[in-house]
TIRO-2110 file (N, C-alpha, C; in Angstrom, 1 decimal):
// TIRO-2110
91.1, 92.7, 99.0, N, 1, A
92.4, 92.1, 99.3, CA, 1, A
93.2, 91.8, 98.1, C, 1, A
92.5, 91.3, 97.0, N, 2, A
93.2, 91.1, 95.7, CA, 2, A
93.7, 92.4, 95.1, C, 2, A
92.8, 93.4, 95.3, N, 3, A
93.2, 94.8, 94.7, CA, 3, A
94.4, 95.3, 95.4, C, 3, A
94.5, 95.2, 96.8, N, 4, A
95.7, 95.6, 97.5, CA, 4, A
96.9, 94.9, 97.1, C, 4, A
96.8, 93.5, 96.9, N, 5, A
97.9, 92.7, 96.5, CA, 5, A
98.4, 93.1, 95.1, C, 5, A
97.5, 93.1, 94.1, N, 6, A
97.8, 93.4, 92.7, CA, 6, A
98.4, 94.8, 92.5, C, 6, A
97.7, 95.8, 93.2, N, 7, A
98.2, 97.2, 93.1, CA, 7, A
99.6, 97.3, 93.7, C, 7, A
99.8, 96.6, 94.8, N, 8, A
101.1, 96.7, 95.4, CA, 8, A
102.2, 96.0, 94.5, C, 8, A
101.9, 94.9, 94.0, N, 9, A
102.9, 94.2, 93.1, CA, 9, A
103.2, 95.0, 91.9, C, 9, A
102.2, 95.5, 91.2, N, 10, A
102.4, 96.2, 90.0, CA, 10, A
103.2, 97.5, 90.3, C, 10, A
102.8, 98.2, 91.3, N, 11, A
103.4, 99.5, 91.6, CA, 11, A
104.9, 99.3, 92.0, C, 11, A
105.2, 98.3, 92.8, N, 12, A
106.6, 98.1, 93.2, CA, 12, A
107.4, 97.6, 92.0, C, 12, A
106.9, 96.6, 91.3, N, 13, A
107.6, 96.1, 90.1, CA, 13, A
108.0, 97.2, 89.1, C, 13, A
107.1, 98.1, 88.9, N, 14, A
107.4, 99.2, 88.0, CA, 14, A
108.4, 100.2, 88.6, C, 14, A
108.2, 100.5, 89.9, N, 15, A
109.0, 101.5, 90.6, CA, 15, A
110.4, 101.0, 90.7, C, 15, A
110.6, 99.7, 90.8, N, 16, A
111.9, 99.1, 91.0, CA, 16, A
112.8, 99.1, 89.8, C, 16, A
112.2, 99.2, 88.6, N, 17, A
113.1, 99.2, 87.4, CA, 17, A
114.0, 100.4, 87.4, C, 17, A
115.3, 100.1, 87.4, N, 18, A
116.3, 101.2, 87.4, CA, 18, A
116.6, 101.7, 88.8, C, 18, A
115.9, 101.2, 89.8, N, 19, A
116.1, 101.6, 91.2, CA, 19, A
117.5, 101.1, 91.7, C, 19, A
118.0, 101.8, 92.8, N, 20, A
119.3, 101.4, 93.3, CA, 20, A
119.3, 99.9, 93.8, C, 20, A
118.2, 99.4, 94.3, N, 21, A
118.2, 98.0, 94.7, CA, 21, A
118.3, 97.1, 93.5, C, 21, A
117.7, 97.5, 92.4, N, 22, A
117.9, 96.7, 91.2, CA, 22, A
119.3, 96.7, 90.7, C, 22, A
119.9, 97.9, 90.8, N, 23, A
121.3, 98.0, 90.4, CA, 23, A
122.2, 97.1, 91.4, C, 23, A
121.8, 97.1, 92.6, N, 24, A
122.5, 96.3, 93.6, CA, 24, A
122.4, 94.8, 93.3, C, 24, A
121.2, 94.4, 92.9, N, 25, A
121.0, 93.0, 92.4, CA, 25, A
121.9, 92.6, 91.3, C, 25, A
122.0, 93.6, 90.3, N, 26, A
122.9, 93.3, 89.2, CA, 26, A
124.4, 93.2, 89.7, C, 26, A
124.8, 94.1, 90.6, N, 27, A
126.1, 94.0, 91.1, CA, 27, A
126.4, 92.7, 91.9, C, 27, A
125.4, 92.3, 92.7, N, 28, A
125.6, 91.1, 93.5, CA, 28, A
125.6, 89.8, 92.5, C, 28, A
124.8, 89.9, 91.5, N, 29, A
124.8, 88.7, 90.5, CA, 29, A
126.1, 88.6, 89.8, C, 29, A
126.7, 89.8, 89.5, N, 30, A
128.0, 89.8, 88.9, CA, 30, A
129.1, 89.3, 89.8, C, 30, A
129.0, 89.5, 91.1, N, 31, A
130.0, 89.2, 92.1, CA, 31, A
129.9, 87.8, 92.5, C, 31, A
128.7, 87.2, 92.7, N, 32, A
128.5, 85.9, 93.3, CA, 32, A
127.9, 85.0, 92.3, C, 32, A
128.3, 83.7, 92.3, N, 33, A
127.7, 82.7, 91.4, CA, 33, A
126.4, 82.1, 92.0, C, 33, A
126.2, 82.1, 93.3, N, 34, A
125.1, 81.4, 93.9, CA, 34, A
123.8, 82.4, 93.8, C, 34, A
123.1, 82.2, 92.7, N, 35, A
122.0, 83.1, 92.4, CA, 35, A
120.8, 82.8, 93.4, C, 35, A
120.7, 81.5, 93.8, N, 36, A
119.6, 81.2, 94.8, CA, 36, A
119.8, 81.9, 96.1, C, 36, A
121.0, 82.0, 96.6, N, 37, A
121.3, 82.7, 97.8, CA, 37, A
121.0, 84.2, 97.7, C, 37, A
121.3, 84.8, 96.5, N, 38, A
121.0, 86.2, 96.3, CA, 38, A
119.5, 86.4, 96.3, C, 38, A
118.8, 85.5, 95.6, N, 39, A
117.3, 85.7, 95.5, CA, 39, A
116.7, 85.5, 96.9, C, 39, A
117.1, 84.5, 97.7, N, 40, A
116.6, 84.3, 99.1, CA, 40, A
116.9, 85.5, 99.9, C, 40, A
118.1, 86.1, 99.8, N, 41, A
118.4, 87.3, 100.5, CA, 41, A
117.5, 88.5, 100.2, C, 41, A
117.2, 88.6, 98.9, N, 42, A
116.3, 89.7, 98.4, CA, 42, A
114.9, 89.4, 99.0, C, 42, A
114.5, 88.2, 99.0, N, 43, A
113.1, 87.8, 99.5, CA, 43, A
113.0, 88.2, 101.0, C, 43, A
113.9, 87.7, 101.8, N, 44, A
113.8, 87.9, 103.2, CA, 44, A
114.0, 89.4, 103.6, C, 44, A
115.0, 90.0, 103.0, N, 45, A
115.2, 91.5, 103.3, CA, 45, A
113.9, 92.3, 102.9, C, 45, A
113.3, 92.0, 101.8, N, 46, A
112.1, 92.7, 101.3, CA, 46, A
111.0, 92.4, 102.3, C, 46, A
110.8, 91.2, 102.6, N, 47, A
109.7, 90.8, 103.5, CA, 47, A
109.8, 91.6, 104.9, C, 47, A
111.0, 91.6, 105.4, N, 48, A
111.2, 92.3, 106.7, CA, 48, A
111.1, 93.8, 106.6, C, 48, A
111.7, 94.4, 105.5, N, 49, A
111.6, 95.8, 105.3, CA, 49, A
110.2, 96.3, 105.0, C, 49, A
109.6, 95.6, 104.1, N, 50, A
108.3, 96.0, 103.7, CA, 50, A
107.2, 95.7, 104.8, C, 50, A
107.4, 94.7, 105.6, N, 51, A
106.5, 94.5, 106.7, CA, 51, A
106.5, 95.7, 107.6, C, 51, A
107.7, 96.1, 108.0, N, 52, A
107.9, 97.3, 108.9, CA, 52, A
107.3, 98.5, 108.2, C, 52, A
107.5, 98.7, 107.0, N, 53, A
107.0, 99.9, 106.3, CA, 53, A
105.4, 99.8, 106.2, C, 53, A
104.9, 98.7, 105.9, N, 54, A
103.4, 98.6, 105.8, CA, 54, A
102.8, 98.7, 107.2, C, 54, A
103.4, 98.2, 108.2, N, 55, A
102.9, 98.4, 109.6, CA, 55, A
102.9, 99.8, 110.0, C, 55, A
103.9, 100.6, 109.6, N, 56, A
104.0, 102.0, 109.9, CA, 56, A
102.9, 102.7, 109.1, C, 56, A
102.7, 102.3, 107.9, N, 57, A
101.6, 103.0, 107.1, CA, 57, A
100.3, 102.7, 107.7, C, 57, A
100.0, 101.5, 108.1, N, 58, A
98.7, 101.3, 108.7, CA, 58, A
98.5, 101.9, 110.1, C, 58, A
99.6, 101.9, 110.8, N, 59, A
99.5, 102.6, 112.1, CA, 59, A
99.3, 104.1, 112.0, C, 59, A
100.0, 104.7, 111.1, N, 60, A
99.9, 106.1, 110.9, CA, 60, A
98.5, 106.5, 110.3, C, 60, A
98.0, 105.7, 109.5, N, 61, A
96.7, 106.0, 108.9, CA, 61, A
95.6, 106.0, 110.0, C, 61, A
95.8, 105.2, 111.1, N, 62, A
94.8, 105.2, 112.2, CA, 62, A
94.9, 106.4, 113.1, C, 62, A
95.9, 107.2, 113.0, N, 63, A
96.1, 108.4, 113.9, CA, 63, A
95.4, 109.6, 113.3, C, 63, A
95.1, 109.6, 112.1, N, 64, A
94.5, 110.8, 111.4, CA, 64, A
93.2, 110.5, 110.8, C, 64, A
92.4, 111.5, 110.5, N, 65, A
91.1, 111.3, 110.0, CA, 65, A
91.2, 110.7, 108.6, C, 65, A
90.2, 110.0, 108.2, N, 66, A
90.2, 109.4, 106.8, CA, 66, A
90.4, 110.4, 105.7, C, 66, A
89.8, 111.6, 105.9, N, 67, A
89.9, 112.6, 104.9, CA, 67, A
91.3, 113.1, 104.8, C, 67, A
91.9, 113.4, 105.9, N, 68, A
93.3, 113.9, 105.9, CA, 68, A
94.2, 112.8, 105.4, C, 68, A
94.0, 111.5, 105.7, N, 69, A
94.8, 110.4, 105.3, CA, 69, A
94.7, 110.3, 103.7, C, 69, A
93.5, 110.5, 103.2, N, 70, A
93.3, 110.4, 101.7, CA, 70, A
94.2, 111.5, 101.1, C, 70, A
94.2, 112.7, 101.6, N, 71, A
95.0, 113.8, 101.0, CA, 71, A
96.5, 113.5, 101.1, C, 71, A
96.9, 113.0, 102.3, N, 72, A
98.3, 112.6, 102.5, CA, 72, A
98.8, 111.5, 101.6, C, 72, A
98.0, 110.5, 101.4, N, 73, A
98.3, 109.4, 100.6, CA, 73, A
98.4, 109.9, 99.1, C, 73, A
97.4, 110.7, 98.7, N, 74, A
97.5, 111.2, 97.3, CA, 74, A
98.7, 112.1, 97.1, C, 74, A
99.0, 112.9, 98.1, N, 75, A
100.2, 113.8, 98.0, CA, 75, A
101.5, 112.9, 98.0, C, 75, A
101.5, 111.8, 98.7, N, 76, A
102.7, 110.9, 98.7, CA, 76, A
102.8, 110.3, 97.3, C, 76, A
101.7, 109.9, 96.7, N, 77, A
101.8, 109.3, 95.4, CA, 77, A
102.3, 110.3, 94.4, C, 77, A
101.9, 111.6, 94.5, N, 78, A
102.4, 112.6, 93.6, CA, 78, A
103.9, 112.8, 93.8, C, 78, A
104.3, 112.8, 95.1, N, 79, A
105.7, 113.0, 95.4, CA, 79, A
106.6, 111.9, 94.9, C, 79, A
106.1, 110.7, 95.0, N, 80, A
106.8, 109.5, 94.5, CA, 80, A
106.9, 109.6, 92.9, C, 80, A
105.8, 110.1, 92.3, N, 81, A
105.8, 110.3, 90.9, CA, 81, A
107.0, 111.2, 90.4, C, 81, A
107.2, 112.2, 91.2, N, 82, A
108.4, 113.1, 90.9, CA, 82, A
109.7, 112.4, 91.2, C, 82, A
109.7, 111.7, 92.3, N, 83, A
110.9, 111.0, 92.8, CA, 83, A
111.5, 110.0, 91.8, C, 83, A
110.6, 109.2, 91.2, N, 84, A
111.0, 108.2, 90.3, CA, 84, A
111.7, 108.7, 89.0, C, 84, A
111.5, 110.0, 88.8, N, 85, A
112.1, 110.6, 87.6, CA, 85, A
113.6, 110.8, 87.8, C, 85, A
114.1, 110.7, 89.0, N, 86, A
115.5, 111.0, 89.3, CA, 86, A
116.2, 109.6, 89.3, C, 86, A
117.2, 109.4, 88.4, N, 87, A
117.9, 108.2, 88.4, CA, 87, A
118.7, 107.9, 89.7, C, 87, A
118.7, 106.6, 90.0, N, 88, A
119.4, 106.1, 91.2, CA, 88, A
120.8, 105.6, 90.8, C, 88, A
121.7, 105.5, 91.8, N, 89, A
123.0, 104.9, 91.6, CA, 89, A
123.2, 104.0, 92.8, C, 89, A
124.0, 102.9, 92.7, N, 90, A
124.2, 102.0, 93.7, CA, 90, A
125.4, 102.5, 94.6, C, 90, A
125.2, 102.3, 96.0, N, 91, A
126.2, 102.8, 96.9, CA, 91, A
127.1, 101.7, 97.4, C, 91, A
126.9, 100.5, 97.1, N, 92, A
127.7, 99.4, 97.7, CA, 92, A
128.5, 98.6, 96.7, C, 92, A
129.3, 99.4, 95.9, N, 93, A
130.0, 98.7, 94.9, CA, 93, A
131.1, 97.8, 95.4, C, 93, A
131.7, 98.1, 96.6, N, 94, A
132.7, 97.2, 97.2, CA, 94, A
132.4, 97.2, 98.7, C, 94, A
131.6, 96.4, 99.2, N, 95, A
131.2, 96.3, 100.5, CA, 95, A
132.0, 95.3, 101.4, C, 95, A
132.3, 95.6, 102.6, N, 96, A
132.9, 94.6, 103.5, CA, 96, A
132.0, 93.4, 103.8, C, 96, A
130.7, 93.6, 103.5, N, 97, A
129.8, 92.5, 103.8, CA, 97, A
130.0, 91.3, 102.8, C, 97, A
130.7, 91.6, 101.7, N, 98, A
130.8, 90.5, 100.6, CA, 98, A
131.6, 89.3, 101.2, C, 98, A
132.4, 89.5, 102.2, N, 99, A
133.2, 88.4, 102.8, CA, 99, A
132.3, 87.4, 103.5, C, 99, A
131.0, 87.8, 103.8, N, 100, A
130.1, 86.9, 104.5, CA, 100, A
129.3, 86.0, 103.5, C, 100, A
129.5, 86.2, 102.3, N, 101, A
128.8, 85.4, 101.3, CA, 101, A
127.6, 86.0, 100.7, C, 101, A
127.1, 85.4, 99.6, N, 102, A
126.0, 86.0, 98.9, CA, 102, A
124.7, 86.2, 99.6, C, 102, A
124.3, 85.3, 100.5, N, 103, A
123.0, 85.4, 101.2, CA, 103, A
123.1, 86.5, 102.2, C, 103, A
124.1, 86.5, 103.1, N, 104, A
124.1, 87.5, 104.1, CA, 104, A
124.4, 88.9, 103.6, C, 104, A
125.3, 89.0, 102.6, N, 105, A
125.6, 90.3, 102.0, CA, 105, A
124.3, 90.8, 101.3, C, 105, A
123.6, 90.0, 100.6, N, 106, A
122.4, 90.5, 99.9, CA, 106, A
121.3, 90.9, 101.0, C, 106, A
121.1, 90.0, 102.0, N, 107, A
120.2, 90.3, 103.0, CA, 107, A
120.4, 91.7, 103.7, C, 107, A
121.6, 91.9, 104.1, N, 108, A
121.9, 93.2, 104.8, CA, 108, A
121.9, 94.3, 103.9, C, 108, A
122.6, 94.2, 102.7, N, 109, A
122.6, 95.3, 101.8, CA, 109, A
121.3, 95.7, 101.2, C, 109, A
120.4, 94.7, 100.9, N, 110, A
119.1, 95.0, 100.4, CA, 110, A
118.2, 95.7, 101.5, C, 110, A
118.3, 95.1, 102.7, N, 111, A
117.5, 95.7, 103.7, CA, 111, A
117.9, 97.2, 104.0, C, 111, A
119.2, 97.4, 104.0, N, 112, A
119.6, 98.8, 104.2, CA, 112, A
119.3, 99.7, 103.0, C, 112, A
119.5, 99.2, 101.8, N, 113, A
119.3, 100.0, 100.6, CA, 113, A
117.8, 100.4, 100.5, C, 113, A
116.9, 99.6, 101.0, N, 114, A
115.5, 99.8, 101.0, CA, 114, A
115.0, 100.9, 102.0, C, 114, A
115.8, 101.2, 103.0, N, 115, A
115.4, 102.2, 104.0, CA, 115, A
115.3, 103.5, 103.3, C, 115, A
114.1, 104.1, 103.3, N, 116, A
113.9, 105.4, 102.7, CA, 116, A
113.9, 105.4, 101.2, C, 116, A
113.9, 104.2, 100.6, N, 117, A
113.9, 104.1, 99.1, CA, 117, A
112.4, 104.3, 98.7, C, 117, A
112.3, 104.7, 97.4, N, 118, A
110.9, 104.9, 96.9, CA, 118, A
110.0, 103.7, 97.0, C, 118, A
110.5, 102.5, 96.9, N, 119, A
109.7, 101.3, 97.0, CA, 119, A
109.2, 101.1, 98.5, C, 119, A
110.1, 101.5, 99.4, N, 120, A
109.7, 101.4, 100.8, CA, 120, A
108.6, 102.5, 101.1, C, 120, A
108.8, 103.7, 100.6, N, 121, A
107.8, 104.8, 100.8, CA, 121, A
106.5, 104.4, 100.1, C, 121, A
106.6, 103.8, 98.9, N, 122, A
105.4, 103.3, 98.2, CA, 122, A
104.7, 102.3, 99.1, C, 122, A
105.4, 101.4, 99.8, N, 123, A
104.8, 100.4, 100.7, CA, 123, A
104.1, 101.0, 101.8, C, 123, A
104.7, 102.1, 102.4, N, 124, A
104.0, 102.8, 103.5, CA, 124, A
102.7, 103.4, 103.0, C, 124, A
102.8, 104.0, 101.8, N, 125, A
101.6, 104.7, 101.2, CA, 125, A
100.5, 103.6, 100.8, C, 125, A
100.9, 102.5, 100.2, N, 126, A
100.0, 101.5, 99.9, CA, 126, A
99.3, 100.9, 101.1, C, 126, A
100.0, 100.7, 102.2, N, 127, A
99.4, 100.2, 103.4, CA, 127, A
98.5, 101.1, 104.0, C, 127, A
98.8, 102.4, 103.9, N, 128, A
97.9, 103.4, 104.4, CA, 128, A
96.6, 103.5, 103.5, C, 128, A
96.8, 103.3, 102.2, N, 129, A
95.6, 103.3, 101.3, CA, 129, A
94.7, 102.1, 101.5, C, 129, A
95.3, 101.0, 101.6, N, 130, A
94.5, 99.7, 101.7, CA, 130, A
94.6, 99.2, 103.2, C, 130, A
93.5, 98.7, 103.7, N, 131, A
93.6, 98.1, 105.0, CA, 131, A
93.8, 96.6, 104.9, C, 131, A
95.0, 96.3, 104.4, N, 132, A
95.3, 94.9, 104.2, CA, 132, A
96.8, 94.7, 104.2, C, 132, A
97.3, 94.7, 105.4, N, 133, A
98.8, 94.7, 105.7, CA, 133, A
99.4, 93.5, 105.0, C, 133, A
98.9, 92.3, 105.1, N, 134, A
99.5, 91.1, 104.5, CA, 134, A
99.5, 91.1, 103.0, C, 134, A
98.4, 91.6, 102.5, N, 135, A
98.2, 91.7, 101.0, CA, 135, A
99.2, 92.7, 100.4, C, 135, A
99.4, 93.8, 101.1, N, 136, A
100.4, 94.8, 100.7, CA, 136, A
101.8, 94.3, 100.8, C, 136, A
102.1, 93.7, 101.9, N, 137, A
103.5, 93.2, 102.0, CA, 137, A
103.8, 92.1, 101.0, C, 137, A
102.9, 91.1, 100.8, N, 138, A
103.1, 90.1, 99.8, CA, 138, A
103.1, 90.7, 98.4, C, 138, A
102.3, 91.6, 98.2, N, 139, A
102.3, 92.3, 96.8, CA, 139, A
103.6, 93.0, 96.5, C, 139, A
104.0, 93.8, 97.5, N, 140, A
105.3, 94.6, 97.3, CA, 140, A
106.5, 93.6, 97.2, C, 140, A
106.4, 92.6, 97.9, N, 141, A
107.5, 91.6, 97.8, CA, 141, A
107.5, 90.9, 96.5, C, 141, A
106.4, 90.5, 96.0, N, 142, A
106.3, 89.9, 94.7, CA, 142, A
106.7, 90.9, 93.6, C, 142, A
106.3, 92.1, 93.7, N, 143, A
106.8, 93.2, 92.8, CA, 143, A
108.3, 93.3, 92.8, C, 143, A
108.9, 93.3, 94.0, N, 144, A
110.3, 93.4, 94.1, CA, 144, A
111.0, 92.2, 93.4, C, 144, A
110.4, 91.0, 93.6, N, 145, A
111.0, 89.8, 93.0, CA, 145, A
110.8, 89.8, 91.5, C, 145, A
109.7, 90.3, 91.0, N, 146, A
109.4, 90.3, 89.6, CA, 146, A
110.5, 91.2, 88.9, C, 146, A
110.9, 92.3, 89.6, N, 147, A
111.8, 93.2, 89.0, CA, 147, A
113.3, 92.7, 89.1, C, 147, A
113.6, 92.0, 90.2, N, 148, A
115.0, 91.7, 90.5, CA, 148, A
115.4, 90.3, 90.2, C, 148, A
114.6, 89.3, 90.2, N, 149, A
115.0, 88.0, 90.0, CA, 149, A
115.5, 87.8, 88.5, C, 149, A
114.8, 88.4, 87.5, N, 150, A
115.4, 88.3, 86.2, CA, 150, A
116.8, 88.9, 86.1, C, 150, A
117.0, 90.0, 86.8, N, 151, A
118.4, 90.6, 86.8, CA, 151, A
119.4, 89.7, 87.4, C, 151, A
119.0, 89.1, 88.5, N, 152, A
120.0, 88.2, 89.2, CA, 152, A
120.3, 87.0, 88.3, C, 152, A
119.2, 86.4, 87.7, N, 153, A
119.4, 85.2, 86.9, CA, 153, A
120.2, 85.5, 85.6, C, 153, A
120.1, 86.7, 85.1, N, 154, A
120.9, 87.1, 83.9, CA, 154, A
122.0, 88.1, 84.4, C, 154, A
122.8, 87.6, 85.2, N, 155, A
123.8, 88.4, 85.9, CA, 155, A
124.7, 89.3, 85.0, C, 155, A
124.8, 88.9, 83.7, N, 156, A
125.6, 89.6, 82.8, CA, 156, A
124.8, 90.7, 82.1, C, 156, A
123.5, 90.7, 82.4, N, 157, A
122.6, 91.7, 81.8, CA, 157, A
122.9, 93.1, 82.3, C, 157, A
122.8, 94.0, 81.5, N, 158, A
123.1, 95.4, 81.9, CA, 158, A
121.8, 96.2, 81.9, C, 158, A
121.6, 96.9, 83.0, N, 159, A
120.4, 97.8, 83.1, CA, 159, A
120.4, 98.9, 82.1, C, 159, A
121.6, 99.2, 81.6, N, 160, A
121.8, 100.2, 80.6, CA, 160, A
121.1, 99.9, 79.3, C, 160, A
120.7, 98.6, 79.1, N, 161, A
120.1, 98.2, 77.9, CA, 161, A
118.6, 98.5, 77.9, C, 161, A
118.0, 98.8, 79.0, N, 162, A
116.6, 99.1, 79.2, CA, 162, A
116.4, 100.6, 78.9, C, 162, A
115.2, 100.9, 78.3, N, 163, A
114.9, 102.3, 78.1, CA, 163, A
114.5, 103.0, 79.4, C, 163, A
115.5, 103.3, 80.3, N, 164, A
115.1, 103.7, 81.7, CA, 164, A
114.4, 105.0, 81.7, C, 164, A
114.7, 105.9, 80.8, N, 165, A
114.0, 107.2, 80.9, CA, 165, A
112.5, 107.0, 80.6, C, 165, A
112.2, 106.2, 79.6, N, 166, A
110.8, 105.9, 79.3, CA, 166, A
110.1, 105.1, 80.4, C, 166, A
110.8, 104.2, 81.0, N, 167, A
110.3, 103.4, 82.1, CA, 167, A
110.0, 104.4, 83.3, C, 167, A
111.0, 105.3, 83.6, N, 168, A
110.8, 106.2, 84.7, CA, 168, A
109.6, 107.1, 84.5, C, 168, A
109.4, 107.5, 83.3, N, 169, A
108.2, 108.4, 82.9, CA, 169, A
106.9, 107.6, 83.1, C, 169, A
106.9, 106.4, 82.6, N, 170, A
105.7, 105.5, 82.8, CA, 170, A
105.4, 105.3, 84.2, C, 170, A
106.4, 105.1, 85.0, N, 171, A
106.3, 104.8, 86.4, CA, 171, A
105.8, 106.1, 87.1, C, 171, A
106.3, 107.2, 86.7, N, 172, A
105.8, 108.5, 87.3, CA, 172, A
104.4, 108.7, 86.9, C, 172, A
104.0, 108.4, 85.7, N, 173, A
102.6, 108.5, 85.3, CA, 173, A
101.7, 107.6, 86.2, C, 173, A
102.2, 106.4, 86.4, N, 174, A
101.4, 105.4, 87.2, CA, 174, A
101.2, 106.0, 88.6, C, 174, A
102.2, 106.5, 89.2, N, 175, A
102.1, 107.1, 90.6, CA, 175, A
101.2, 108.3, 90.6, C, 175, A
101.3, 109.1, 89.6, N, 176, A
100.4, 110.3, 89.5, CA, 176, A
98.9, 109.8, 89.3, C, 176, A
98.7, 108.8, 88.5, N, 177, A
97.3, 108.3, 88.4, CA, 177, A
96.8, 107.7, 89.7, C, 177, A
97.7, 107.0, 90.4, N, 178, A
97.3, 106.5, 91.8, CA, 178, A
96.9, 107.7, 92.7, C, 178, A
97.7, 108.7, 92.6, N, 179, A
97.4, 109.9, 93.4, CA, 179, A
96.0, 110.5, 93.1, C, 179, A
95.8, 110.6, 91.8, N, 180, A
94.5, 111.1, 91.3, CA, 180, A
93.4, 110.2, 91.7, C, 180, A
93.6, 108.9, 91.5, N, 181, A
92.5, 108.0, 91.9, CA, 181, A
92.2, 108.0, 93.4, C, 181, A
93.2, 108.3, 94.2, N, 182, A
93.0, 108.4, 95.6, CA, 182, A
92.2, 109.6, 95.9, C, 182, A
92.4, 110.7, 95.2, N, 183, A
91.7, 111.9, 95.5, CA, 183, A
90.2, 111.8, 95.0, C, 183, A
90.0, 111.0, 93.9, N, 184, A
88.7, 110.9, 93.4, CA, 184, A
87.8, 109.9, 94.0, C, 184, A
88.4, 108.8, 94.6, N, 185, A
87.6, 107.8, 95.2, CA, 185, A
87.9, 107.6, 96.6, C, 185, A
END
């Protein structure tokens, strides 16, 4: 259970650096003064989105043989390793949701931005790998908060100051190692 939690938290925290939802957090922090509302929106959106993703991952892993599941999970980790090398950009620079305030705008925009995002896919894969839905959801949510809360609190902070290429490469290496570990164990 602790392994599922910690692996999920570390994986998502690293994958989230430079991700479009982190850029969205930066945009929301620059737009709204109520940082608590933004953080709560991120928390609830992530819990809901990642719970659905983890549930799908566990459900899908029960439909196939453990051997095939192992290869699919490993292949997914390798695919995510390649995916994280591609820089993201934010799609909601001027959203009509902003008129509903920081909490609702964050809740809806984060939930939608996470659909099909690499951290959501990673959540599906992690839930398929570990048979611990709650630990995976809590871990991925903590990872998301570890990556986004500092950005929200330092709203003037620019993601451009981070060595994103180096971070993406390190994240890709992490996912490739997870894929390799899945194949070997």
